[in-house]
C-alpha positions in Angstrom: -42.7 95.1 -51.4 -40.2 97.3 -53.2 -42.4 100.3 -52.5 -42.4 99.3 -48.8 -38.7 99.2 -48.7 -38.4 102.6 -50.4 -41.0 104.0 -47.9 -39.1 102.7 -44.9 -35.8 104.0 -46.3 -37.4 107.5 -46.6 -38.9 107.2 -43.1 -35.5 106.2 -41.7 -33.9 109.2 -43.5 -36.5 111.5 -42.0 -35.9 110.1 -38.5 -32.1 110.6 -39.0 -32.7 114.2 -40.0 -35.0 114.8 -36.9 -32.4 113.3 -34.6 -29.6 115.4 -36.2 -31.8 118.5 -35.8 -32.6 117.7 -32.2 -29.0 117.2 -31.4 -28.1 120.6 -32.8 -30.8 122.3 -30.7 -30.1 123.4 -27.1 -31.7 120.5 -25.3 -31.4 119.5 -21.7 -29.4 116.4 -20.9 -32.6 114.5 -20.0 -33.9 115.1 -23.6 -30.6 113.9 -25.1 -31.2 110.5 -23.4 -34.6 110.4 -25.1 -33.1 111.3 -28.5 -30.5 108.5 -28.0 -33.4 106.0 -27.6 -34.9 107.1 -30.9 -31.5 107.1 -32.6 -30.9 103.4 -31.8 
């Protein structure tokens, strides 16, 4: 179970990185709404 927790933490960090990267990119407003869905 400890390895599962570690894997999930890594996955969350990757998602956070992807969200941060997407927010920095010039995206249309419609895409920002989609990004917010994944951020929550």
